[in-house]
C-alpha positions in Angstrom: 9.6 -8.6 2.7 9.8 -12.4 2.5 9.8 -15.0 -0.2 7.5 -18.1 -0.6 8.8 -20.9 -2.7 6.6 -23.6 -4.3 9.1 -26.2 -5.3 9.1 -29.6 -7.0 5.8 -28.8 -8.8 4.6 -31.5 -11.2 2.6 -29.7 -13.9 -0.1 -29.5 -15.0 -2.3 -28.6 -12.1 -5.6 -26.7 -12.2 -8.1 -25.0 -9.9 -5.4 -24.2 -7.3 -6.3 -22.1 -4.3 -3.5 -19.8 -2.9 -4.3 -18.3 0.5 -0.8 -18.1 2.2 0.7 -15.3 0.1 1.3 -12.1 2.1 0.8 -9.0 -0.1 4.2 -7.5 -0.7 6.2 -10.8 -0.5 7.9 -12.4 -3.4 6.6 -15.8 -4.6 8.5 -18.4 -6.7 7.2 -21.3 -8.7 9.7 -24.1 -9.4 8.4 -27.1 -11.4 8.5 -29.3 -14.5 6.5 -31.4 -16.9 7.2 -34.0 -19.6 7.6 -33.2 -23.3 4.8 -35.7 -24.0 2.4 -33.1 -22.7 3.2 -30.9 -25.7 2.1 -31.5 -29.3 4.2 -34.1 -31.1 7.4 -32.7 -32.5 7.7 -29.8 -30.0 11.0 -29.7 -28.0 10.0 -27.4 -25.2 8.7 -23.9 -24.5 9.9 -20.6 -25.9 7.9 -18.3 -23.5 6.0 -18.6 -20.3 3.6 -16.0 -18.9 2.1 -15.8 -15.3 -0.9 -13.5 -15.3 -3.0 -12.2 -12.4 -6.4 -10.7 -13.2 -9.5 -9.5 -11.3 -11.7 -11.6 -13.6 -10.6 -14.7 -15.5 -12.5 -13.6 -18.6 -10.4 -10.4 -19.0 -7.9 -10.2 -21.8 -4.2 -10.5 -20.7 -3.8 -6.8 -21.7 -6.1 -5.9 -18.8 -4.3 -8.0 -16.3 -3.0 -6.6 -13.0 0.3 -8.3 -13.1 2.0 -10.3 -15.9 5.4 -12.0 -15.6 7.2 -13.2 -18.7 10.2 -15.6 -18.8 12.1 -17.2 -21.7 15.1 -19.5 -22.0 17.3 -16.5 -21.1 17.6 -16.2 -17.3 16.2 -13.0 -15.7 15.2 -11.8 -12.3 11.7 -13.3 -13.1 13.0 -16.8 -13.9 14.0 -19.0 -16.7 12.8 -21.9 -18.9 15.1 -25.0 -19.2 14.3 -27.3 -22.1 16.0 -30.6 -21.4 15.0 -32.4 -24.6 17.2 -35.5 -24.1 15.8 -36.1 -20.6 12.2 -35.5 -21.8 11.5 -32.7 -19.3 10.9 -29.0 -19.3 11.8 -27.1 -16.1 10.5 -23.6 -15.2 11.2 -21.1 -12.5 8.9 -18.1 -12.2 9.2 -15.3 -9.7 6.6 -12.6 -8.9 8.2 -9.6 -7.0 6.3 -8.2 -4.1 7.0 -4.7 -5.4 5.1 -5.6 -8.6 2.0 -6.5 -6.5 1.9 -3.2 -4.5 3.0 -0.8 -7.3 0.9 2.3 -7.6 -2.3 2.2 -5.4 -1.7 -1.4 -4.4 -3.9 -4.5 -4.6 -6.8 -5.6 -2.4 -6.8 -9.0 -0.8 -8.8 -10.5 -3.7 -9.9 -12.9 -4.8 -7.9 -12.7 -8.0 -7.5 -15.3 -10.7 -4.2 -16.4 -12.2 -2.9 -18.7 -14.9 0.5 -19.9 -16.1 0.7 -20.4 -19.9 3.5 -21.5 -22.2 4.2 -21.1 -25.9 5.6 -24.4 -27.4 8.5 -24.7 -29.7 8.0 -25.2 -32.7 4.3 -25.4 -33.1 3.6 -22.1 -31.2 0.7 -23.9 -29.4 -0.4 -22.2 -26.2 -0.8 -24.4 -23.2 -2.3 -23.4 -19.8 -0.5 -25.7 -17.3 -1.7 -24.0 -14.0 -4.5 -21.9 -13.0 -6.4 -21.0 -9.9 -7.5 -18.3 -7.4 -5.5 -16.1 -5.1 -6.6 -14.5 -1.8 -3.7 -12.3 -0.5 -3.0 -11.9 3.2 -2.8 -8.1 3.8 -1.3 -5.9 6.5 1.2 -8.3 7.9 4.3 -6.1 8.7 7.0 -5.6 11.3 4.9 -2.7 12.5 2.0 -5.0 13.1 4.2 -7.4 15.1 5.2 -4.5 17.3 1.6 -3.6 18.1 1.2 -0.7 15.7 -1.9 -1.0 13.5 -1.3 -1.3 9.8 -2.6 1.5 7.5 -6.0 0.9 6.0 -6.0 -0.2 2.4 -6.4 2.6 -0.2 -5.9 5.2 2.6 -9.3 4.3 4.0 -11.2 5.1 0.9 -13.8 2.7 -0.5 -12.9 0.8 -3.7 -13.9 -2.2 -5.9 -12.4 -5.3 -4.2 -12.8 -7.8 -7.0 -15.0 -10.9 -7.4 -16.0 -13.5 -4.9 -17.5 -17.0 -5.5 -21.0 -16.9 -4.0 -20.1 -15.4 -0.6 -18.5 -12.1 0.4 -14.8 -12.2 1.3 -13.5 -12.6 4.8 -9.7 -12.5 4.3 -8.1 -9.1 4.6 -9.0 -5.7 5.9 -11.9 -3.7 4.3 -13.2 -0.2 4.3 -16.8 1.0 4.7 -18.1 1.3 1.1 -15.9 -1.3 -0.4 -17.9 -3.4 -2.9 -17.5 -6.9 -4.4 -19.3 -8.6 -7.3 -20.6 -12.1 -7.2 -18.6 -14.3 -9.6 -21.3 -17.1 -9.4 -24.6 -15.2 -9.8 -27.9 -17.1 -10.1 -31.5 -16.1 -9.8 -32.3 -15.1 -6.3 -28.7 -14.8 -5.2 -26.8 -11.5 -4.4 -25.4 -9.7 -7.3 -22.7 -8.4 -5.0 -22.0 -7.0 -1.6 -21.2 -3.7 0.1 -19.1 -3.3 3.3 -21.1 -1.5 6.0 -18.7 -2.2 8.9 -15.0 -1.9 8.1 -12.2 -4.0 9.5 -11.0 -7.6 9.4 -12.9 -10.8 10.1 -14.9 -11.3 12.2 -15.7 -7.6 12.5 -16.2 -6.8 8.8 -19.8 -6.8 7.8 -21.2 -7.2 4.2 -24.7 -6.6 2.9 -26.1 -7.5 -0.4 -26.3 -4.6 -2.9 -29.0 -6.3 -5.0 -30.6 -9.7 -5.9 -30.2 -11.3 -9.3 -33.6 -11.5 -11.0 -35.2 -14.4 -13.0 -34.3 -15.0 -16.6 -36.6 -13.0 -18.8 -35.8 -15.1 -21.9 -34.9 -11.9 -23.8 
């Protein structure tokens, strides 16, 4: 297991695309923003949440992973409110074991956001969001020439949402299905994997076409 560190981040930043995160590795965000980004009178943040979801429209309660940090240091990070200097600094850590707990996670895509609760107004500010496509099956065993195990023990499963085209990053099983996050009349409503494996072997076919608006 390794650790990726995103350091010296200047928040806010939006519509980020993360494609270098190996599933099972830790990732750390280290960044800051100025107090002027918060409502007048606020002196910092009391809580910060990093949330990873299959669909950005889902409630936080239905997220796959949620990391919570406060001004008290923990293994997941800490908030440092430097009011005199006019900056708020934040460290956030997602543990690789949190990502692969239980049945594990598919390559994606997934959607994430980082939100903070301001002190003292309790205003909620989203200061980073974007999409994650994990790199899967990169292990020491792979480096030695031993094929990695198929995801979900080779059984088909829902692999999330994809923006307009089927995913190519990761390893897929026959029968895996993906929904189109950007449907429009005449476009695929989603895709089903008919030839398993990794790109360029993996093959997807449409599982239906979106119809015209009926006006109902």
